[in-house]
C-alpha positions, 0 to 999 in steps of 0.5 A, a space after each residue: 889559559 893566563 897562569 898558562 905562560 909559567 906553565 907553558 915552561 913545563 914540557 921542556 922535561 917531556 919527550 919530543 915524542 909527544 909533540 902533539 900533546 905539546 901542541 895542546 899545552 903551549 897554545 903557541 905559534 900557528 901560521 895564518 891558517 891554523 886553528 887556534 890551538 895548534 902549534 904546528 901549521 894546520 889547514 881546516 878540512 874546510 874553509 872557516 865560512 863553510 863551518 861557521 855556515 853549517 853550525 848556523 844551519 844546525 843551530 837554526 834546525 835545532 831552534 825549529 825542533 825546539 820550537 815545534 816539540 818542546 814544552 814546559 818540563 815537569 819538575 815536580 814543584 812549582 817554581 817558588 817551591 824549587 827556589 825554596 827548596 834550593 835554598 834550603 839545601 844550600 843552607 843545610 848543605 854547608 859546610 861538610 866533613 869533606 870541607 876540612 880535607 879541602 881546607 888541608 889541601 888548601 894549606 898544602 898548595 900555599 906551603 908547596 908554593 912556598 917551600 916546594 921545587 922551584 919548577 913549575 912542573 915539579 910544584 904540586 900547587 901549580 898542577 893541582 890549583 890550575 888543573 885539578 881546581 880551575 879546570 877540572 873541578 867545573 867540569 865534574 861539577 858539570 857531570 855531578 852538580 855543585 859538590 863545591 858547596 859542601 867542600 868550600 875549603 874558604 868556609 871550612 875556614 870560617 867555620 874553624 875560626 867560629 868554633 876555635 875562637 868563638 867568633 860569630 860571623 853574622 855579618 850585616 845583611 842589609 850591607 849583603 842585600 845592597 851588595 848582591 853578587 857585586 863582590 863576586 863580580 869583582 874578584 872574578 874581574 881580578 882573578 882573570 886579570 891575574 891569570 891573563 897578565 900576572 905571569 904567577 909562578 908556584 910562590 905567586 899562587 900561594 901569595 895570591 891563595 893567602 890573600 884570598 883567604 884573607 878576603 874570604 874571611 873579611 868578606 864573611 865577617 862584613 857581610 855574614 858567612 851565610 851571604 858572603 859564599 852565597 854572593 861573594 865567594 866567587 869560585 862557589 858562584 860560578 860553580 853553583 851556575 855550571 851545577 845547575 846544568 847537571 841531570 843530577 840533582 841532591 834534595 835533602 841529602 838524596 840524589 835523583 835524576 831531572 832534565 839535563 839544564 833544567 836546573 838553570 829554570 829554578 831560581 833566576 838572579 835576584 839581582 844585576 850583580 849575578 847577571 853581569 858575573 853570567 855575562 863575564 863567565 862567557 866574555 872572559 872566555 872569549 876575550 882570553 881566546 882573542 887577546 893572543 891573537 895577531 889580529 887583536 895584536 894588530 888592531 892596537 899596534 896598527 890602529 889605535 898606536 899610531 894616533 898616539 905616536 908623537 903625541 908627548 913629542 917623545 923619543 922613539 924609545 920612550 915612545 915605545 916604552 909608554 906605547 907597550 905601557 898603555 898596551 898593557 893597560 888596553 888589555 885590561 881596560 878591554 877586559 874590564 869592559 867585555 862583560 859590559 860590552 855583553 851585556 849591551 848586547 844581550 839587552 838590545 836583543 832582549 829590547 827587540 824580543 820585547 817589541 815583537 811580543 809586548 811582555 810589559 817587562 822592564 830590561 832589568 826583569 828581562 836580563 834577569 829571567 833570561 840571562 842564565 840561558 847563556 850558562 851552557 856557552 859559558 861552559 863550552 867556552 871554557 871547556 874548548 879553550 882549555 880541556 886540553 890542558 887536562 889531558 897534557 899536564 893533569 895526570 901529572 898529579 899521580 905523582 905529584 900527590 906523593 912528593 907535594 914539597 918536593 922532599 923525596 917522599 913517596 906518600 902514596 908509592 906514585 912518586 916516580 910513576 910518570 904519564 905521558 901525555 894524552 896526545 889528540 891528533 890536531 884535526 878531531 882536536 878542531 871538531 871536538 872544539 866544534 862540536 862542543 861550541 855547537 852542543 853548548 849553543 844548542 842546549 841554550 836555545 833550549 834553555 831559552 825557549 823554556 825560559 820563554 814559555 815561562 815568561 810569555 805564556 803561550 807556544 806562539 808568542 815564546 817561539 817569536 820572542 826567540 828570533 832575536 835570541 836565535 840569531 845571537 845565539 848564531 852570532 856567538 857560535 860564529 865568533 867562537 869558531 872565528 876565535 878558535 881559527 885565528 893565528 896566535 901571535 908570537 909567544 900567545 
């Protein structure tokens, strides 16, 4: 995870006894046979190909079981009613009183970055933003649903401006409909670029939070408050997608249980921007895991760069400088291209699907109908790549919250509290990652089959339509495990 290059200095302050936890935190250099997260040499218990084939076999069995035993679940509402209720709930839910608490925390993050300790491990905003918010909130959302809609600090800021300055953020509804979710895609891409390549320290995080606050105010002014926070504020878009997986559902202010992941069936994307956003959730995490590995480094320096050497007639020293700059551009272009590569691959699978069952739907319509089945995979990719950081550094927030500015306060009596990073042995960690990736793909197979039942009417056509999707899921499973098993480049 990009910003973690700044966080990589944290463990210097922690005892060497916690080396296993530090291995998970640093994501540093393993030997060629190492699994992706391990700092020391770690040989997989069995060869990688056996993991890949075993996971693919389990996925095939789950596909058969889903096809034989699954029927469309009753969710108590028709598709149109569900969409209507969901939209009404989102409008009525924002913003809640907790959003102003979240706004205060945002201000505290910004101030602590500028005025707090220079050390990343001791600065409140580094742990609170990267660990608690960027990592912790999505994980909590997957269990209890989209609470972020009610506590969005940037919407609270807009609501406060409306109240205090008498400004009405009505915006241009035609422009909002024309742009759809593309503003969220652009902002998400910019954030991941900054995360991977920005090397942000505490001041940089505060500067970005200020800039992002200005963007949200401007977006709400141009598109309208409701439209912007539905379609433009990318944290909100991402967390609503994750929240659809939860077995808890909030309607009319009350919670009730529902079938896990069934929320992904209720309201399909209306524009391609949201489809690309979902595919970028998947591709950005895969790219994050891949771009720090030795094979990716060798691809550029051994396969691409030799064709550039001598093109401009530069000296070896100048050529090396140019090649390094081009490598940075290569990285960013690859990241920007990744969701569209995934969209093209997914579209090809859907074309094959349509050739089998003759649905009569366009590729665009099929993309919108099936894109959300990939959300569970995107989520487990995120978890497997980053969850060790929550254990390694997340507990420090208890200490930092008592003295967020590093001036000697002890507001909650926890300033002297110290928590050693939670140690996870390398073998169990690898198997947890394998299990999570497989579970996410099984969930996606189930969701895709339910979507097919609604689109293709009969169980037979639905089952046939999912054969190309099963092949895609198997490929994603093997690819995800392969990335995790790759050795990292030096400093990765």
